[in-house]
N, C-alpha and C positions, 0 to 999 in steps of 0.2 A: 504494500500500500504506500501511496505517496504521502507527503507531509500535509497535504491539503486535498480537498475533495474535487477540485477542478484542475485538470492538467491536460494540455493538448495543443492543438494547432488551429490557427485562424487562416483561412484562405481569404485574406482581406486586402490584398495589394491592388494597385492600379496596373492594368496590363492584361494580356491574354490569360483567361482563366485556365486552370488545369483541366485535362480531359477526364472522362469517367475512368479510363484505364489507369491514368496516373493517380487519381484519388484512391482507386482500389489498392494500388501498391502502397500508397501512404497509409491507408487504414491498417494493412497487414503489419507494417513496421510499427505504427503507433501501438497496436495491441501487443506486439512482442516487447515493446519498451515499457509497458505499464501505463500508457496514457489512456484517458477515458473520454475526451471531449473533442469534437471537431466543429468549429464555427464556420458556417457557410456564409461568406460575405464578400465575394469578388466584386470590386467596384465596377467592373465592366460587364457584369450581368445586367442587361438593360432593365429587367423587371425587378431587380434588387434596388436600383437607385434612380436612374433617369425616368423610367416608366413605372414607378412603384405603385401607382394606382391601378394598373391594369392586371388582370389575372394572367397567369402564364398560359401561353398557347398550348394546345394539346401535346405536341411533341416535347416541348420543354417541361411541361408538368409531369409527363411520364418519366423523363430523365431525372427530374428532381425526386420523384417518388422512389425510383430505383436506387438513387444515390443514398437516400435516407435509409432504405432497407439494407443496403450494403454496409453502411456504418453500423447499424444495429447488429448485423450478423458478425461483425468483428468486435462486438461488445462495447461500442462507442456511443456516447450521446451525439445525436445529430442536432445541432442548433441552427435554425434558419434565422438569418438577420435581414431586416428591412431597413433601408436608409432613406427615409422620406423628407429629411430636413431641408433639402435645397429649396423646396417650394410648398411645403405643407402649410396650409392656412388653417390654424386651429379654430378660428372663428367661423369657418365655413362648414355648414352642416354636411355638404357633399364630401368634403375631405375627411371629416370624422367618420362618415359612413364608409368611404372607400378604404380607409386605414383598417377598420375592423374586418371588412369583407375580404380584403386581400389576405390578411393573416389567417382568417378562418378557412379560406380556400386552400392555403398551404397546409393547415392543420388537417384538412380532409385528405391530404396525400400521405398521411401517416406520420407527420412531424409532431413531436411532443414538446420540443424546447425552442425558445424564440429569443430574439434580441432586437432591440430598437437602437439604431445608431444615429446620433446627431453630431458626428464629427465632420470636420472639414466643410463647414457651412458658414455663411456670414454671421457675424455677431449682431444682435439687435442693439439699438441704442440703449434700451432698458434691459440689461442682462438678467436682472431678477425676474422680470416679466417673461422673458424668453424661457427661463428655467421653469417658471410656473406652468406655462403652456406645455412644456415637455413632460412635466410630472402628470398633468391632466391627461395627455395623450397616452402615457404609459399605463395609467390606471384604467383608462378606457379600453385599451388593448387587453389587459389582464382580465377585465370583467367579460369581454367578448369571448376570449379563448376559454376561460375557466369560470363559468357562471356559478359553479358550486364551490369554488375555492381553488387556489393555485395548486396545480399538480405537476408542473414542469418548471424548468429553469426560465427565468426572464432576465436577460442581460441588458444593460443600458450603457451606451457610450455617450458621455456628455460632450458638449461643445468646448468647454474648458476641460480638456482631458489630460492635461499635464500641468506641472507647476508653472512653467514659463508662460502658459496661456491663461492662468488664473489672474484676474484683475481685482484689486491691485496686488493681491498675494493669495496664497491658499487660505490662510487664516482669515483674511479680510474680504474674501470674494462673496458678494451678495449672491451670485449665481450658484456657487457651490453650497452655500448655506441653505438656499431654498431647496436644492436637491436633497440635502441631508435631512432637513426637517420634514420634507413633503413625501419623498418616495417611501413606499411600503417596505417593511423589513425584508420581504422576500425578493426584492430586486437587487441583483448584483451589479455594482457600478465598475466599469472598466477604467483603467488608469495606466498611462504609459511611463510614469515616473517624472523626474524633474524636467525632461524635455520630450519632444516627439520621438526622437531616437536617443535613448538614454544609455550612455556608456557605463554609467554606474547608477544604482538605485540604493539609497541608504535606508536603514531601518528608521532613522529619525524622520526622514521625509515622508515615509509611508505612515508612521504614527501620526504625523501632523494632519495628513489628508483624511485618515480614518476618523480622527476626532471631529473634523468638520462634517464628514459624510455620514457619521454615526453607524459605521459598519466597516468591516475589513474590505478593502478594495480588491478587485480581481485584476491582475496585471495583464494588460495587452502589451506584449513585449515586442518592440521593433528592433531589438538588438541585431538580428540577422536580416532585417528587411533590406531589399535592394532596389525597390521600384523608384527611388529618388535619384539613382545614378546608373548610367549605362556603362560605367568603366570599372566596376568591381562587383564581386560577390563577397559573401561573408562565410568563410569555412572554419572560423575559429570556434572555440568552446563556449559554453554558457558561462559567462564571467561578469565580474563587476557587481555581483549580488551576494552579499554575505549569507551564510547558511541561516543566520538568525532571522533573516527576512521572512523565512517560511512561516514563522509563527504569527506574522502580522498581516498576511494576505489570505484572501479566500481561494487563491489559486493562481496559476500562470498559464496563459495561452500565448504561444509564439506565432507572430506574423512573420514568416521567414522569407528567404530569397524567392523571387519569382520562378526561376527554374527549379522544378521539383527535385531532380536527382541530386543536386548539390547540397541538399538539406540534411543529409544523414549525420554529419559531424555535430552540427548545432543542436538538432533535435535529440540525438542520442545523449548528448551532454546535459541538456535540460532534464531529460528523464532521470539521469543519474543524480543530478542536483536535488530533484524532488525526493529521492529515496535515500540520499547519502547519509553516511555517518560523519562524525566530526573531523575525520582525517581526509575527507574528499578535497581534491584541488582541481581547478579547471584544466591545468596542464596534463595531469595524469588522465583525466577524463577524455581529453582530446586524443591522447595516445591510444586509449582503449577503443575510442570511436574509429580511429584510423585502422586499427587492427581488424575491426569488424567490417570496415569498408573495403579493405584490400582485395578480397576475392572478386569484387566488381571490376577491378582493373586487371586481374590475372586470370581471366577466364580462358585465355590462350597462353601458351608458354613461349610465344615468339619474342616478347619483350617484357621480361619479368620486372615488376615494379616492387620496390621495397617500401617498408613503412617510412624510412628516411626520405624517400622520394615524395611520398604523400605529405610528410611533414613540411617540406619546402613548399609544396603546392598550397597547403592549408595556410601557411604563414605568409605566403605571397598574397592570398585573398583572405585576410584574417578577420578583423573586426573594425567597426567604425572608428575606434580610437587609434588605429595605426596598424603597422605591420607586426608580424611575429618576429622573434629574435633572428631566425635564420634569414628571413627576407630583409630585415633591417641590415644585416651584415652584407648581403648582396648589394643593397643600395649604397652602403658606405664604400664598398669596393668599386662600384661604378663611379662614384664621385672621385675616388682616388685615381681612377684610370683617366679621367678627363682633366684632372688638375695638373697644369704644367709644372707645378712646384713639387709634385710627387717624386721621391727618389727612385732609383732604378730597382732596388730590392723590393720596395712596396709595390711598384708598378708591375713587376713580374709576379708577385703573389696575387695581386688583383686580377691579372690576366688568367692565372691558373684557377682561381676560385670562381670567376665568372664563367669560364669555360666548363667547369664541373657542373655549375648550376644549369647551364644551357643543356648539357648532356642529360642531366637527371630529368629536366622538364620535357625534353624531347622523348625520353623513354616513356614517360607518362602518356604523352600524346600518341606515340606509336602504338602503345598497348591498347589505348581506347580505339584507335582506328582499326586495329585488328580484331577487337573484341565484339561480342554480340550486343552489349548494352549501348544501342545507338543513341538513346535519349541522354545518357550520361556524356557520351562524346559530344553531342550537339550542344549540351548545356555548358560544357567546359571549353570547347574548341576555340571560341573567339578570344577568351582570356589567355589561354595557353599560347595561341599564335601571336597575340599582341605582345606579350612579354618576350617571347622567343625572337620576334622581329627586332625588338629594341635591344636585346642582348646581342643579337647578330650585328646590328648597326654599330654598337660600341666596340665589339671585338674586331670588326672589320676596320674601323677607323684606327684602332690602336695598333693593329698589325701592319697598317699602311703608313705608319708614322704621321698620323694626323689627317690623312686623306679619307674622308668618310664616304667616298664614292656616292655623291648625291644622285647620280643616275639610278642607282639601285633602289634608292628610297624616295624617289621624287613623287610617288603617289601617296605618301604618308601625310596624315594631318587634316582632319576635318575642321570645320569652323569651331566646333566645340573644343577640339584638341588645342587649336591655336588660341582660343580665348582663355583656356586654362593656363596655357604657357604664359600668356600676358599677365594673368593674375599672380602666377608664381614668381615671375621676374620683377614685378612691381615692388619698389622699395616703399616702406611706410613714409608718410609725410613727416617733415621735421616738426618737432614739438614747438608750440608757440611759447614765447617767453611771457 
């Protein structure tokens, strides 16, 4: 058993939703890891958000019904989320009726658990009034779904869903106080921590918000989310959350990377965190996760991948807070390679280490190309190729005594790449006296 009653995964990102086959593989892994809850909330399901008033067409309704049944067969709670906040007019009788009818129609597909999401919408001028309308909408939904009393989960995502969005502060927010005073005890409130993407979540910060909301929050964790950047994934462990945090939350749901197959390390580590004893560490958890992931890369013997190869991959695409130690060392060696002040001995060592890193990542790519898990190949391919191209450019330049062969790399660099380079090269303005 985990340290709390709700542990699982949110499909809550912006972008192409997962397919039924991908979700089926996820459910099997979740069950094996001891997770119990899947929250269906893909932002680009049109009937979840943009067209929330409309019932699902027949084909989509059947698919949703089958998905909920698949989750139950794996021993998971299937939680259906609706996100009506973009244009819900609570003063309009038609909208109130549409909200209840939509969720009752989903309930008719065999769904027992629900969520209302009011995240990523405009703030009203009167935030307390906005919270009051959301409280009324939530109770309206609960009474429509369970007229005899609540029998399933009801999750609620507030518009102020992290500390940096609480105005003027968590303790002083009229919006959060209205939610805490008004929402029924059976409503679980989602919270992402101090920020939308929180590298760390402290016990003290959660105790503060629990006091205002009058319940333990349910963590919507964006630590491994990748929908806000096209240039990285997050393959690092579940980190930045002390074990003591588990006693202060109602549970943790991870909103992970958009590509499904790369989520094994982070989700495995989260499951361990939930069940772990006092000696658990994120670093050891990642090593165990990579040991379990290794067979996916070694389905054929043509290009054997080692755990050390996967460690470099995971640390190259680590966590929002930065690179893992091995990847940071590769970056430092790259800086030494291009620094004209680097002495010959250091330059030679940098060449050797970068060449070794290039060979290890090439082995991973070749193993994936030869193996049967095409989804894992497709998910990782652009990131592996990207870093291999850059390593190749640096090594080619170094071995040509500074000639970087611009013809070979003349197609590199989208507008986004060039804008990022401008931002990285810009020096901070001088301080005013």
